[in-house]
N, C-alpha and C positions, 0 to 999 in steps of 0.2 A: 522347682530345680530344672525340670527338663525345658520350660518356656526360656528361661534365664540361659542356659546351655545355648539353644538354638538362637537367641537372641546375640549372644555374644560372637558365635560363628559367622553369622550375617554382617555384623559391625567389623569383623575382622576382615572378611573379604572385601568389605567396601573400602576400608583404607587400605588394603593392598591393592585394590584396582586403581585409587588415586595415586599412589606412590609410583606405580609402574607404567604409567601413561606415555610419558616421554620416552622413555628406554624403548618401549614397544614399538613407537612410532619411528623409529630410527632403525628399528632392527626389523623384527620377523612380519610387521604389518607394513612393510612398503608396498607390497604387491597387492595391498586395498585400495591402492589409487587414492590417496590422502593428498588430494589437490587443492586443499583450502586456502584462498588467496589471503594475502596481507595488506592491507593499503600502504603504498608506497611512502616511505617517512620523508621523501622528498616534495611530496603533494601540497606545499606552500608558496604561491605567488602574491600571496596579499602582503602588501606593506606592514613593516612590524607596527606603526601606530594604529593601523586598522586592528590587527589582530590583538594588541593592548586594550583598545577601545572596547571591543567585544568580552575579552577575559576579565575585565573589571567591572563589567557589568552583568555578565550573565550568574544565574544562581540555579542550581537544580534544585526545586521547591518537593518534587515528590518522585518516588523509585521505589515502587514494590517490586522486589525481585521476583518474588512467588510466582507472580501476573503476568510479568512481561518476558519475553524472549530476548537473549542478548543480541543485539543487533546495533544499527546505526543510523542516525536521521540526518536527512540532507535537506537544507534549506537555503534558500537565497535570503540575502541581508542588506537592506539598504538604510540609509540614514542621510541627513543634512540634504532635505528635499530630495530624496530620491537620486542624487547625482552620483553617490558613492556606493555601486553595487558590488556585491560580492556573493559568493558561493561557499556554504560552510558545510563540513559534515563535523558530528560529535558521535561519542560514543555514549552509552546508555547512562555513565557516569558525568555526562554533561563535557567532558574534555574534547576540545577541539583536535581533531586527527587528520584534516585536511581543509586547507581554506584557498580560494582563488579570486584574485581580483578581476573585476570586469566581467564575471561571468553572471548573467543575468537571467530573468524570466523565471519558467518553471522548471529547472533541471530534473530529469528523469532518468531511470535506469531502463537501457535497451538490451541488455542479457545482465549475467551474473557480474562481470566486472567493468562496465562500459557505462558511464553516464553521458547522457546528451545536454550541452548547455546552448546557450546564443549569446552574442556579445553587439548584436546592432549590425554588424556585417558579415557575420560567418556563423554557421552553425558548427560547434566544438566537442569532438569525441575525445573523451578522456578515459583511458584504462587504468584503473585504480590500482592494479596489481604490477603493471609495467611502467606506469607513468608516462606513458607515451600519449601525445596530443594528436590530435588530427583535426584542421582546421578546414571546411568547406566554405570556401567563399560563394556567396549568393546574393548578386546586388538586386535581387527581384525582392528581398527582405525590405527595402527602403520603397522600391517602386510600387510593391502591392500594400506597404503600410501596415507590416505586422506588428501586431499589438496583443498584449496579455498572453495568449497560448500558442502552440503548436506541436505537432506528432510526427513521428517518425515509425516508417514502417521496415523493419530490417530484413524482410524478405524480398519488397520490392525496391530496397533502398531509395524510397520517397519520403517527402516532406509533404506533411499537411500544414497551413500555416493560416491564421484569423487575420484578415486585413481589413480594410474599410475604404469606399469611397463616397465621393459626394453625388447628390442628385436632388435637386429643387432646392426652393427656399420657403420658409414659413415667417409670419409677421409676428413677432413678439415684442410687445411694448412700441409698437410703432416702427422696429427695425427689422429688415430681412435678415434671417439666419440661414445659412446653408445647412440643408440635412445629411447629416452621416449617416451611411448606411454599412452594415458590415458585409464582408465577403469571406469565403474560404477557397483558398487556393491549393492543388496540387502540383508540386514541382520536384523536378528532380534534382541531381547534384551537379548536371551539365546546366542548369540554369532554364529549363524548359519548362513552362507551363503546360501541364496535360489536363486540367481541368479549372474551371473558375466559376465560382458561385456568388452571384448579386443578389444580397437579402432584398433590394427594393423591388425586385420582381417575383417576389412571392410573399414579402413581409411589406406593403404599401403603407408610408407614413399615414398615423392615424392622429389628427390634429386635437382631437377632442379627447383621446385617452393620453397622448403627450402631455396634454395640460393636468390632468386629473391626476397623474404621477408626479406631479412637481418637479419635472426636470428641464423646465424653461430656464432659459438664462444660464445655462452650464456653460461657461467660456463664451466663446466666439461664433459657436456652432450649436445645431439643434440636433444632439446625439439621440437618434431615435431609439433603436433597440440595444445599444452598449453590450454586444457579445462579450463575454469574458472568459468563456471555456469552451473548446471542441474535444469530444471523445470519440476518437478513430475505433469503431468496432472492428477488429480482423478477425472475430469468430463469425459475424454476421456479414457476409461480402458487402462491400460498397456501402457501408451504412456509417455515418457521421452523426453525431447527437451535439446541437449546438445550444450553449445557455446564453438566454439573453435576459441582462440585468434589469432593463429598463420596461420591459413588459412580463416582466416574472414568469416567465416562459422557457419549457425545453422543447427544441426541436428534433425532431427524428427525419433525417434527411437521406434520400437515394442518391448516391454519388453516381450512379448511371444516367439518370434522367433530371436531376436536380431537385426532384419534386419532393415537398414536405410530404411524408408519410403520416405525421400525426403531428398535434400541439399537445404540451400538458403544461397547462398553467391558468393562469386569470386571464390572459388576454387571447380572446378567439381559441380557448381549450377545445380539445375534442372529447376528453374524459370528464367523469363525473367523480369527484375528489372526496375522499374522507379523510379525517385524523383518524389519531391511533385509538380514539374513542367509539369510532363509528359514525361520528356526526360529519353530515355535508359540509364542505367548507369550499369558498372561493378559489382558494390556493394553498397549496401545502408550503409555500416559501414565498418571500420578498425580496428582492434585491439580490439573488441567490449567486453564489461562486462556485465552480469546481463539482460539475455534475459528472459521475464516474458510474459505470457499469459494475456490478459487485455479483452476477448472476444472471441467470435465466429470467427475464423481466422482472430485474432487481436493480435498484439505483441508490446511490447515496448522494447527496449534497450539503454544501454548507450554505444555511438559510441565515443570510444576515439580518433579516428581519427588518430591513430598509425601506421606507417609503411604503410602508404597509397600508394599503388603501381601507382596510376595515378600522385601524387606528394608527394615523400619521406620527402620533406619540410613541407609538412602541418601538422599542429597541432591545431586544432580547435574542441575539443569535443563538442558533441552535446547530445540531449537527441531525440530518434526517434521513433515513432510509425508508424508500416506500417502492412498493410492488405494483405493477400494472397487468390488466387482463385485457388484451388486446382483441378479445371475444364482446365482451360486455361493454367495451371500454370505459372501467373504471380503475382509479389508482388509490392506494390507500396506504398511510403511515402504517411501518411496522417496528419501528425503533427510532426514538429521539432522546438526544441529551439538550437541555437547555442551560445556560451558563449559570453558575452560582449568584453572580451579580454582575452588572452591566456597567460598572465603575472601573472595575479592574480588568474585565475581559470586553475588551473594547475590538469590535470586530462591525461595525457598520460597513465599512468601505471592503476592504480586503477580507480574505480567508480561504482556507481548504481544509479538507476531511477526506480520510482513506479508512476502510475496513480493511485491518490487520489480520494474521493469522490469529486464531483462537478467540475470535468475535470481541477484539479491542478495536478502538477507533482511534486514531491520531488525528488532530486537528491544529490549524494554527489561528492565533488572533493577532492579526498584521497591523492591527491598530490604523491603516488607512491613511497614514500620512501624520496621525497623531502619534509623535514618536515616545510617549510616556512610558509604555510598556509593551514587549513583544513576549506573547506567550505561546511554546509549543506545548499541548495536552493531550495526553492519551487517557481514556476512558475505558473502563470496563463494561461488560453487558448489562451490568446493574447500575451503572452512570457513574459509578467511584473513580475518582481521580487517582491512577496507578503510576503516572509518569509526568511529570511536567519540568519544562525547562523556561526561565524566565530571562529575559534581556531586556534592560532598561536602557531605552533611548534607540531603538532599531525598529523599523519595518518588515516584516515578512510576509511574502506575499504566498507561497506554496512552501509543502514541506513532504519529505518522502521517507519511508522507512525501508531499510534492506538488512539483509544478513549476509555472513559470509559464507554459509552454506545453506542446503535446506533444511528447513524448520520440521522436527518431529515432536508429535505429542503421542503419548502412550500412556493410556489408562491401565495400571497394572490389575486392576480387578477383572478386564476382559482383554488383557495382552493374549492370553495363550488359552486355547480351548483343547480339552483332552479328547483325543478320538482313538488313543489306546495305541496306535501304529503312527499316527502323524501329531504333529503339532500345528495348530491351525492360529498363526500370529495376526492379530488385528491392531492396525495402528493407523494415524492421521497424519498425512504430510502436507507440506506446502514448498512452493519454490523460494530460492533464495530473494527473487525479488518479483514485483508485481507486474508480470506479464499479461499480455493481452489476449494470446492463443493459447491453446493446448501444445505442450511441450513432453517429450520421452523423457522418463526418469529409470534409474535401475534400482533395484532392492537386492541387496545379497545377506546372506547370513552365513557365518563363520564359527568352528569350532577350532579354535587355535588358527591354524594353516590352512586347515580343511573347509573347502566351500560345501557348505550343506544343500544350499538353493541359491538360484539367481534368476531372475526375471525382470524384463520391462515392464512398466506401466504408464500412465499418462499423468500427467500433472494437470488439475484443472485451473484455467485461466481465471483471473481476477482474485487470485488469493480465496478461491471458493477450497473447501475441505476436499482432499482428496484421500478417500478411506480404502484404506489396502487391507487384504485378508488372503495368506497364502499357507500352503502347508508345506511343511520340513518332515522329510522321514527319517525317523530315530531307531529304526530297527536292529542295528547292532551296538546299542549303547548298554552300560552296565548299571548297577546302582551307584549312586553318589550325587555329588553336586556338580553342576556344569558351567562354565564360564563359556556364554555364546555372544557373538559380536553381530551387530546390526549395523550395515552400511547403505545410506542411501546418497546415490550420485545423479546430477542433473544432466542434462545435453550439452553442457557447455564444460564436461568434465570435474565439476565442483562437487566434492563429496563432503558429508557430515563426519566431523569425528566420531570414531567407532564409540557406540552405545552398547555396553556391556549388561547382560543379564544372568542372573544366577537360577537356575534350576535345581530343584531338590527332585531326585528320583528314589529316594529312598521310603519316605511314608508320609502321610498329610502333614503339612506345617501347622504350628500353633492358629488355633482360629482366632483372627483378630488382627494379624499382620497381612500388610499387602504389599507387594515390590511396585511401585510406580515411577514411572519416568516421565517428566512434561518438560524438558528441557534440552538444549542440544549439545550435552557436553558430556563425558561419560560420568554418569553418576548414578546411584542406587538410593532413592529415597525410602524409608522405612515409615508407615504409618499406620497407627494404631486403630483403625476404625475400619471395620468391614471383614468380609472374608477373601482372601487373594483366591484366585484361581491358579492353580500350579499344575504342571503337565508330570506326569508319572509314566515311566518306562519300565518294561517288563524285559529281565535280560533274554537275549536270542542265544541259543545253542549253537555254536557253531560246529560244523563237520569236519573230522578229522580229514 
């Protein structure tokens, strides 16, 4: 009977918290800086026929709400020979909430509310909250031959762009082909070139390897390295990573000297490479895309498995994470996911993958010109598909997940540690977007309008887990059940919706019930497994 009574009380409290949220936000919670933004309803510049085309052909194939954080997915969308470029934002239900015509390339967030696009003549900054668009004209885009990728540093207000230059010729089948080499350029918004790196000065053309990888006769030029991604590491000063598809190699480059610090891959690699089974291999990826750093000496890449020199007929794209050791110069796969079949998941030419909060990964199988089926696929750590959007008849090159506030994950079993006079709260947080450098956040705990605790902390970059543990003094509390509120705010002033916790101070709860929260909206989930850790308080006598 006691078990049923406690359960009824908790369910009642849960129901009351759900029904009072909106009123509280308009009233006594306004001092909590609830600056959660909403995507502008006017964020549609795409023609109706394009919007109809996508809506008629998209399908939400998977959505496991218990394993995904509620957010948005940004991706570019092309069809008709890649002539009709658009950028799309969908919610987790697959509904389009924003769509832009002629915004192309690999769009990405540069802060909580601003997305950077490119349209062949300008860099374009769009604020999702205010719907203000800023165009930065950059004639150097065409002069430097921008292709595939670009980066932006919001601190220095500078752009890093991937370009190309010609240098030399090679005989292919009795005809002279111009050799194309990749370049990297640092420019400012006043159209000044601050640094220019020429690939042919550091990766000279290798005719034998070029023939081996079967890239001869592709178009009217000899595309030697065919770089398709740059990753500007703003935590490790003046470092950029370059991914070259045709040499199956990633290069770490010093932007001060231009020197290649190391190469990782099949061609002239500096590392001994191991697969996830510990076996030495010649390369961890073939024809790959989208190299990104996800932690100290940790990376993720989209392995197209194209022109695999160990098996030229192989075509099984993968999401691959690997860790490097720059002391003994070894690199090893730490996690991989292989597509379930290579007739549905077509990813030989294009592709992208990101490591998301909560150890899930989101990638895109863009078909690479074969517009039969475009898939955006999120998998969990076990390799199970937990979210997937399909669009028939389009191509997608890059996809980006973001959230409208910082993400919080709380394990009810370890949320609160009882120190008799203090509550030690333990939780994990991530910023609302995948940022390149550390930033300051703020955590606050309230009892009603009373601020019990507040302090700053640092969000780790690359969506690494930021684990928080802090004390809340509770000397003056009486026995009872208390509703405490947790709020996380980032440096852009964007806060989580209040997350409510219920603490019993009367006696030990029934064994087997856990209070757990693993989402970014106010809700308490009761799970009948394990023993919850609750915080107990003793009444403090007040002096007259």
